[in-house]
PyMOL Python script that loads the backbone (N, CA, C, O; Angstrom):
from pymol import cmd

cmd.read_pdbstr("""\
ATOM      1  N   MET A   1      12.702  -2.929  16.287  1.00  0.00           N
ATOM      2  CA  MET A   1      11.307  -3.050  16.656  1.00  0.00           C
ATOM      3  C   MET A   1      11.112  -4.124  17.727  1.00  0.00           C
ATOM      4  O   MET A   1      10.310  -3.955  18.645  1.00  0.00           O
ATOM      5  N   GLU A   2      11.840  -5.211  17.604  1.00  0.00           N
ATOM      6  CA  GLU A   2      11.653  -6.295  18.559  1.00  0.00           C
ATOM      7  C   GLU A   2      12.046  -5.860  19.969  1.00  0.00           C
ATOM      8  O   GLU A   2      11.358  -6.187  20.936  1.00  0.00           O
ATOM      9  N   LYS A   3      13.128  -5.139  20.083  1.00  0.00           N
ATOM     10  CA  LYS A   3      13.604  -4.732  21.410  1.00  0.00           C
ATOM     11  C   LYS A   3      12.748  -3.614  21.990  1.00  0.00           C
ATOM     12  O   LYS A   3      12.466  -3.602  23.189  1.00  0.00           O
ATOM     13  N   VAL A   4      12.333  -2.674  21.140  1.00  0.00           N
ATOM     14  CA  VAL A   4      11.595  -1.510  21.620  1.00  0.00           C
ATOM     15  C   VAL A   4      10.196  -1.905  22.094  1.00  0.00           C
ATOM     16  O   VAL A   4       9.790  -1.538  23.196  1.00  0.00           O
ATOM     17  N   PHE A   5       9.459  -2.651  21.269  1.00  0.00           N
ATOM     18  CA  PHE A   5       8.072  -2.972  21.583  1.00  0.00           C
ATOM     19  C   PHE A   5       7.881  -4.377  22.152  1.00  0.00           C
ATOM     20  O   PHE A   5       6.762  -4.762  22.493  1.00  0.00           O
ATOM     21  N   ASN A   6       8.966  -5.141  22.256  1.00  0.00           N
ATOM     22  CA  ASN A   6       8.917  -6.519  22.748  1.00  0.00           C
ATOM     23  C   ASN A   6       7.978  -7.385  21.905  1.00  0.00           C
ATOM     24  O   ASN A   6       7.262  -8.238  22.429  1.00  0.00           O
ATOM     25  N   TRP A   7       7.995  -7.151  20.589  1.00  0.00           N
ATOM     26  CA  TRP A   7       7.217  -7.957  19.647  1.00  0.00           C
ATOM     27  C   TRP A   7       8.153  -8.951  18.976  1.00  0.00           C
ATOM     28  O   TRP A   7       9.178  -8.553  18.422  1.00  0.00           O
ATOM     29  N   PRO A   8       7.822 -10.222  19.016  1.00  0.00           N
ATOM     30  CA  PRO A   8       8.665 -11.173  18.291  1.00  0.00           C
ATOM     31  C   PRO A   8       8.551 -10.931  16.790  1.00  0.00           C
ATOM     32  O   PRO A   8       7.456 -10.705  16.273  1.00  0.00           O
ATOM     33  N   GLY A   9       9.654 -10.978  16.111  1.00  0.00           N
ATOM     34  CA  GLY A   9       9.641 -10.685  14.687  1.00  0.00           C
ATOM     35  C   GLY A   9      10.467 -11.681  13.907  1.00  0.00           C
ATOM     36  O   GLY A   9      10.587 -12.845  14.289  1.00  0.00           O
ATOM     37  N   LEU A  10      11.044 -11.206  12.795  1.00  0.00           N
ATOM     38  CA  LEU A  10      11.797 -12.082  11.908  1.00  0.00           C
ATOM     39  C   LEU A  10      13.066 -12.611  12.562  1.00  0.00           C
ATOM     40  O   LEU A  10      13.462 -13.748  12.304  1.00  0.00           O
ATOM     41  N   GLY A  11      13.697 -11.825  13.385  1.00  0.00           N
ATOM     42  CA  GLY A  11      14.903 -12.291  14.064  1.00  0.00           C
ATOM     43  C   GLY A  11      14.603 -13.436  15.016  1.00  0.00           C
ATOM     44  O   GLY A  11      15.325 -14.432  15.054  1.00  0.00           O
ATOM     45  N   ARG A  12      13.543 -13.288  15.774  1.00  0.00           N
ATOM     46  CA  ARG A  12      13.145 -14.358  16.698  1.00  0.00           C
ATOM     47  C   ARG A  12      12.710 -15.601  15.927  1.00  0.00           C
ATOM     48  O   ARG A  12      13.008 -16.727  16.326  1.00  0.00           O
ATOM     49  N   LEU A  13      11.998 -15.383  14.812  1.00  0.00           N
ATOM     50  CA  LEU A  13      11.574 -16.505  13.978  1.00  0.00           C
ATOM     51  C   LEU A  13      12.782 -17.261  13.439  1.00  0.00           C
ATOM     52  O   LEU A  13      12.778 -18.491  13.388  1.00  0.00           O
ATOM     53  N   LEU A  14      13.816 -16.525  13.036  1.00  0.00           N
ATOM     54  CA  LEU A  14      15.018 -17.176  12.517  1.00  0.00           C
ATOM     55  C   LEU A  14      15.709 -17.995  13.612  1.00  0.00           C
ATOM     56  O   LEU A  14      16.118 -19.131  13.372  1.00  0.00           O
ATOM     57  N   VAL A  15      15.835 -17.431  14.789  1.00  0.00           N
ATOM     58  CA  VAL A  15      16.481 -18.148  15.895  1.00  0.00           C
ATOM     59  C   VAL A  15      15.685 -19.405  16.250  1.00  0.00           C
ATOM     60  O   VAL A  15      16.258 -20.478  16.436  1.00  0.00           O
ATOM     61  N   ASP A  16      14.363 -19.264  16.341  1.00  0.00           N
ATOM     62  CA  ASP A  16      13.530 -20.427  16.656  1.00  0.00           C
ATOM     63  C   ASP A  16      13.624 -21.490  15.561  1.00  0.00           C
ATOM     64  O   ASP A  16      13.645 -22.686  15.853  1.00  0.00           O
ATOM     65  N   SER A  17      13.679 -21.055  14.311  1.00  0.00           N
ATOM     66  CA  SER A  17      13.764 -21.998  13.191  1.00  0.00           C
ATOM     67  C   SER A  17      15.084 -22.757  13.203  1.00  0.00           C
ATOM     68  O   SER A  17      15.116 -23.949  12.900  1.00  0.00           O
ATOM     69  N   VAL A  18      16.164 -22.080  13.547  1.00  0.00           N
ATOM     70  CA  VAL A  18      17.463 -22.745  13.627  1.00  0.00           C
ATOM     71  C   VAL A  18      17.450 -23.774  14.761  1.00  0.00           C
ATOM     72  O   VAL A  18      17.962 -24.884  14.616  1.00  0.00           O
ATOM     73  N   GLU A  19      16.859 -23.386  15.884  1.00  0.00           N
ATOM     74  CA  GLU A  19      16.791 -24.324  17.012  1.00  0.00           C
ATOM     75  C   GLU A  19      15.953 -25.552  16.675  1.00  0.00           C
ATOM     76  O   GLU A  19      16.271 -26.656  17.116  1.00  0.00           O
ATOM     77  N   MET A  20      14.876 -25.370  15.890  1.00  0.00           N
ATOM     78  CA  MET A  20      13.998 -26.491  15.545  1.00  0.00           C
ATOM     79  C   MET A  20      14.390 -27.164  14.231  1.00  0.00           C
ATOM     80  O   MET A  20      13.753 -28.126  13.803  1.00  0.00           O
ATOM     81  N   ARG A  21      15.450 -26.647  13.593  1.00  0.00           N
ATOM     82  CA  ARG A  21      15.939 -27.167  12.310  1.00  0.00           C
ATOM     83  C   ARG A  21      14.843 -27.164  11.247  1.00  0.00           C
ATOM     84  O   ARG A  21      14.629 -28.151  10.543  1.00  0.00           O
ATOM     85  N   ASP A  22      14.160 -26.033  11.152  1.00  0.00           N
ATOM     86  CA  ASP A  22      13.094 -25.851  10.167  1.00  0.00           C
ATOM     87  C   ASP A  22      13.721 -25.193   8.931  1.00  0.00           C
ATOM     88  O   ASP A  22      13.707 -23.969   8.793  1.00  0.00           O
ATOM     89  N   TYR A  23      14.266 -26.016   8.046  1.00  0.00           N
ATOM     90  CA  TYR A  23      15.069 -25.530   6.933  1.00  0.00           C
ATOM     91  C   TYR A  23      14.310 -24.661   5.924  1.00  0.00           C
ATOM     92  O   TYR A  23      14.881 -23.677   5.453  1.00  0.00           O
ATOM     93  N   PRO A  24      13.071 -24.961   5.568  1.00  0.00           N
ATOM     94  CA  PRO A  24      12.366 -24.071   4.643  1.00  0.00           C
ATOM     95  C   PRO A  24      12.200 -22.651   5.190  1.00  0.00           C
ATOM     96  O   PRO A  24      12.323 -21.680   4.444  1.00  0.00           O
ATOM     97  N   VAL A  25      11.924 -22.532   6.479  1.00  0.00           N
ATOM     98  CA  VAL A  25      11.781 -21.203   7.082  1.00  0.00           C
ATOM     99  C   VAL A  25      13.131 -20.491   7.112  1.00  0.00           C
ATOM    100  O   VAL A  25      13.200 -19.287   6.867  1.00  0.00           O
ATOM    101  N   ILE A  26      14.199 -21.223   7.408  1.00  0.00           N
ATOM    102  CA  ILE A  26      15.542 -20.631   7.408  1.00  0.00           C
ATOM    103  C   ILE A  26      15.887 -20.119   6.015  1.00  0.00           C
ATOM    104  O   ILE A  26      16.416 -19.016   5.874  1.00  0.00           O
ATOM    105  N   GLN A  27      15.593 -20.911   4.985  1.00  0.00           N
ATOM    106  CA  GLN A  27      15.866 -20.485   3.611  1.00  0.00           C
ATOM    107  C   GLN A  27      15.061 -19.241   3.246  1.00  0.00           C
ATOM    108  O   GLN A  27      15.583 -18.324   2.611  1.00  0.00           O
ATOM    109  N   ALA A  28      13.795 -19.209   3.644  1.00  0.00           N
ATOM    110  CA  ALA A  28      12.955 -18.050   3.342  1.00  0.00           C
ATOM    111  C   ALA A  28      13.473 -16.796   4.041  1.00  0.00           C
ATOM    112  O   ALA A  28      13.494 -15.715   3.452  1.00  0.00           O
ATOM    113  N   GLU A  29      13.889 -16.941   5.291  1.00  0.00           N
ATOM    114  CA  GLU A  29      14.426 -15.792   6.032  1.00  0.00           C
ATOM    115  C   GLU A  29      15.708 -15.272   5.393  1.00  0.00           C
ATOM    116  O   GLU A  29      15.887 -14.062   5.250  1.00  0.00           O
ATOM    117  N   ILE A  30      16.590 -16.173   5.012  1.00  0.00           N
ATOM    118  CA  ILE A  30      17.836 -15.753   4.373  1.00  0.00           C
ATOM    119  C   ILE A  30      17.541 -15.050   3.050  1.00  0.00           C
ATOM    120  O   ILE A  30      18.176 -14.048   2.720  1.00  0.00           O
ATOM    121  N   LEU A  31      16.583 -15.574   2.299  1.00  0.00           N
ATOM    122  CA  LEU A  31      16.183 -14.930   1.052  1.00  0.00           C
ATOM    123  C   LEU A  31      15.622 -13.537   1.307  1.00  0.00           C
ATOM    124  O   LEU A  31      15.976 -12.594   0.599  1.00  0.00           O
ATOM    125  N   LEU A  32      14.761 -13.392   2.300  1.00  0.00           N
ATOM    126  CA  LEU A  32      14.191 -12.078   2.623  1.00  0.00           C
ATOM    127  C   LEU A  32      15.263 -11.094   3.071  1.00  0.00           C
ATOM    128  O   LEU A  32      15.265  -9.942   2.639  1.00  0.00           O
ATOM    129  N   PHE A  33      16.177 -11.539   3.937  1.00  0.00           N
ATOM    130  CA  PHE A  33      17.243 -10.658   4.397  1.00  0.00           C
ATOM    131  C   PHE A  33      18.164 -10.253   3.244  1.00  0.00           C
ATOM    132  O   PHE A  33      18.630  -9.114   3.189  1.00  0.00           O
ATOM    133  N   SER A  34      18.424 -11.181   2.329  1.00  0.00           N
ATOM    134  CA  SER A  34      19.268 -10.876   1.173  1.00  0.00           C
ATOM    135  C   SER A  34      18.592  -9.865   0.253  1.00  0.00           C
ATOM    136  O   SER A  34      19.226  -8.916  -0.208  1.00  0.00           O
ATOM    137  N   LEU A  35      17.313 -10.071  -0.009  1.00  0.00           N
ATOM    138  CA  LEU A  35      16.581  -9.117  -0.856  1.00  0.00           C
ATOM    139  C   LEU A  35      16.501  -7.740  -0.206  1.00  0.00           C
ATOM    140  O   LEU A  35      16.604  -6.720  -0.888  1.00  0.00           O
ATOM    141  N   GLU A  36      16.319  -7.713   1.106  1.00  0.00           N
ATOM    142  CA  GLU A  36      16.291  -6.444   1.822  1.00  0.00           C
ATOM    143  C   GLU A  36      17.644  -5.728   1.707  1.00  0.00           C
ATOM    144  O   GLU A  36      17.692  -4.518   1.489  1.00  0.00           O
ATOM    145  N   PHE A  37      18.722  -6.471   1.853  1.00  0.00           N
ATOM    146  CA  PHE A  37      20.061  -5.906   1.746  1.00  0.00           C
ATOM    147  C   PHE A  37      20.301  -5.326   0.352  1.00  0.00           C
ATOM    148  O   PHE A  37      20.829  -4.222   0.216  1.00  0.00           O
ATOM    149  N   ILE A  38      19.909  -6.077  -0.684  1.00  0.00           N
ATOM    150  CA  ILE A  38      20.085  -5.615  -2.062  1.00  0.00           C
ATOM    151  C   ILE A  38      19.245  -4.369  -2.318  1.00  0.00           C
ATOM    152  O   ILE A  38      19.723  -3.420  -2.939  1.00  0.00           O
ATOM    153  N   LEU A  39      18.002  -4.361  -1.847  1.00  0.00           N
ATOM    154  CA  LEU A  39      17.119  -3.213  -2.058  1.00  0.00           C
ATOM    155  C   LEU A  39      17.648  -1.967  -1.359  1.00  0.00           C
ATOM    156  O   LEU A  39      17.614  -0.874  -1.925  1.00  0.00           O
ATOM    157  N   ILE A  40      18.133  -2.124  -0.144  1.00  0.00           N
ATOM    158  CA  ILE A  40      18.684  -0.975   0.585  1.00  0.00           C
ATOM    159  C   ILE A  40      19.919  -0.438  -0.130  1.00  0.00           C
ATOM    160  O   ILE A  40      20.082   0.778  -0.239  1.00  0.00           O
ATOM    161  N   ASN A  41      20.789  -1.312  -0.619  1.00  0.00           N
ATOM    162  CA  ASN A  41      21.969  -0.857  -1.354  1.00  0.00           C
ATOM    163  C   ASN A  41      21.581  -0.133  -2.635  1.00  0.00           C
ATOM    164  O   ASN A  41      22.202   0.870  -2.988  1.00  0.00           O
ATOM    165  N   LEU A  42      20.569  -0.621  -3.331  1.00  0.00           N
ATOM    166  CA  LEU A  42      20.099   0.044  -4.543  1.00  0.00           C
ATOM    167  C   LEU A  42      19.566   1.439  -4.240  1.00  0.00           C
ATOM    168  O   LEU A  42      19.879   2.394  -4.950  1.00  0.00           O
ATOM    169  N   VAL A  43      18.770   1.556  -3.197  1.00  0.00           N
ATOM    170  CA  VAL A  43      18.219   2.859  -2.820  1.00  0.00           C
ATOM    171  C   VAL A  43      19.329   3.822  -2.437  1.00  0.00           C
ATOM    172  O   VAL A  43      19.295   4.989  -2.828  1.00  0.00           O
ATOM    173  N   VAL A  44      20.302   3.358  -1.686  1.00  0.00           N
ATOM    174  CA  VAL A  44      21.420   4.219  -1.287  1.00  0.00           C
ATOM    175  C   VAL A  44      22.210   4.674  -2.505  1.00  0.00           C
ATOM    176  O   VAL A  44      22.583   5.844  -2.589  1.00  0.00           O
ATOM    177  N   ASP A  45      22.471   3.782  -3.446  1.00  0.00           N
ATOM    178  CA  ASP A  45      23.205   4.152  -4.660  1.00  0.00           C
ATOM    179  C   ASP A  45      22.448   5.185  -5.482  1.00  0.00           C
ATOM    180  O   ASP A  45      23.045   6.141  -5.976  1.00  0.00           O
ATOM    181  N   VAL A  46      21.147   5.003  -5.632  1.00  0.00           N
ATOM    182  CA  VAL A  46      20.343   5.954  -6.403  1.00  0.00           C
ATOM    183  C   VAL A  46      20.304   7.310  -5.709  1.00  0.00           C
ATOM    184  O   VAL A  46      20.447   8.344  -6.361  1.00  0.00           O
ATOM    185  N   LEU A  47      20.114   7.312  -4.400  1.00  0.00           N
ATOM    186  CA  LEU A  47      20.097   8.579  -3.667  1.00  0.00           C
ATOM    187  C   LEU A  47      21.452   9.273  -3.725  1.00  0.00           C
ATOM    188  O   LEU A  47      21.517  10.495  -3.855  1.00  0.00           O
ATOM    189  N   TYR A  48      22.529   8.506  -3.630  1.00  0.00           N
ATOM    190  CA  TYR A  48      23.859   9.095  -3.697  1.00  0.00           C
ATOM    191  C   TYR A  48      24.103   9.727  -5.065  1.00  0.00           C
ATOM    192  O   TYR A  48      24.713  10.792  -5.160  1.00  0.00           O
ATOM    193  N   ALA A  49      23.629   9.075  -6.115  1.00  0.00           N
ATOM    194  CA  ALA A  49      23.776   9.641  -7.460  1.00  0.00           C
ATOM    195  C   ALA A  49      22.937  10.904  -7.603  1.00  0.00           C
ATOM    196  O   ALA A  49      23.336  11.834  -8.304  1.00  0.00           O
ATOM    197  N   ALA A  50      21.786  10.948  -6.952  1.00  0.00           N
ATOM    198  CA  ALA A  50      20.946  12.147  -7.018  1.00  0.00           C
ATOM    199  C   ALA A  50      21.567  13.295  -6.234  1.00  0.00           C
ATOM    200  O   ALA A  50      21.441  14.454  -6.628  1.00  0.00           O
ATOM    201  N   ILE A  51      22.224  12.989  -5.145  1.00  0.00           N
ATOM    202  CA  ILE A  51      22.823  14.023  -4.301  1.00  0.00           C
ATOM    203  C   ILE A  51      24.131  14.527  -4.889  1.00  0.00           C
ATOM    204  O   ILE A  51      24.409  15.725  -4.845  1.00  0.00           O
ATOM    205  N   ASN A  52      24.936  13.627  -5.437  1.00  0.00           N
ATOM    206  CA  ASN A  52      26.250  13.982  -5.956  1.00  0.00           C
ATOM    207  C   ASN A  52      26.276  13.745  -7.469  1.00  0.00           C
ATOM    208  O   ASN A  52      26.533  12.625  -7.911  1.00  0.00           O
ATOM    209  N   PRO A  53      26.013  14.784  -8.265  1.00  0.00           N
ATOM    210  CA  PRO A  53      25.949  14.605  -9.719  1.00  0.00           C
ATOM    211  C   PRO A  53      27.287  14.221 -10.361  1.00  0.00           C
ATOM    212  O   PRO A  53      27.301  13.797 -11.516  1.00  0.00           O
ATOM    213  N   ALA A  54      28.382  14.353  -9.665  1.00  0.00           N
ATOM    214  CA  ALA A  54      29.688  14.046 -10.244  1.00  0.00           C
ATOM    215  C   ALA A  54      29.864  12.546 -10.486  1.00  0.00           C
ATOM    216  O   ALA A  54      30.720  12.159 -11.282  1.00  0.00           O
ATOM    217  N   ILE A  55      29.091  11.705  -9.833  1.00  0.00           N
ATOM    218  CA  ILE A  55      29.277  10.268 -10.002  1.00  0.00           C
ATOM    219  C   ILE A  55      28.264   9.642 -10.955  1.00  0.00           C
ATOM    220  O   ILE A  55      28.265   8.423 -11.126  1.00  0.00           O
ATOM    221  N   ARG A  56      27.423  10.419 -11.562  1.00  0.00           N
ATOM    222  CA  ARG A  56      26.414   9.878 -12.478  1.00  0.00           C
ATOM    223  C   ARG A  56      27.071   9.248 -13.696  1.00  0.00           C
ATOM    224  O   ARG A  56      28.146   9.660 -14.130  1.00  0.00           O
ATOM    225  N   TYR A  57      26.398   8.239 -14.234  1.00  0.00           N
ATOM    226  CA  TYR A  57      26.889   7.574 -15.435  1.00  0.00           C
ATOM    227  C   TYR A  57      26.678   8.473 -16.638  1.00  0.00           C
ATOM    228  O   TYR A  57      25.715   9.237 -16.697  1.00  0.00           O
ATOM    229  N   LYS A  58      27.594   8.373 -17.605  1.00  0.00           N
ATOM    230  CA  LYS A  58      27.484   9.211 -18.814  1.00  0.00           C
ATOM    231  C   LYS A  58      27.086   8.392 -19.999  1.00  0.00           C
ATOM    232  O   LYS A  58      26.945   8.926 -21.099  1.00  0.00           O
TER     233      LYS A  58
END
""", "prot")
cmd.dss("prot")
cmd.show_as("cartoon", "prot")
cmd.util.cbc("prot")
cmd.orient("prot")
């Protein structure tokens, strides 16, 4: 989104925060990125189990 529409977003905020040594913002960004990563992995696992019934838990 940042590159396509030239809107500053979370990536730019993280870079600016690192440059200004704004540690609370850096921690919040890392937490958000981590939660996003976990949520995406959960969704992929659930969808994969729905698509491929052979891997479902018994």
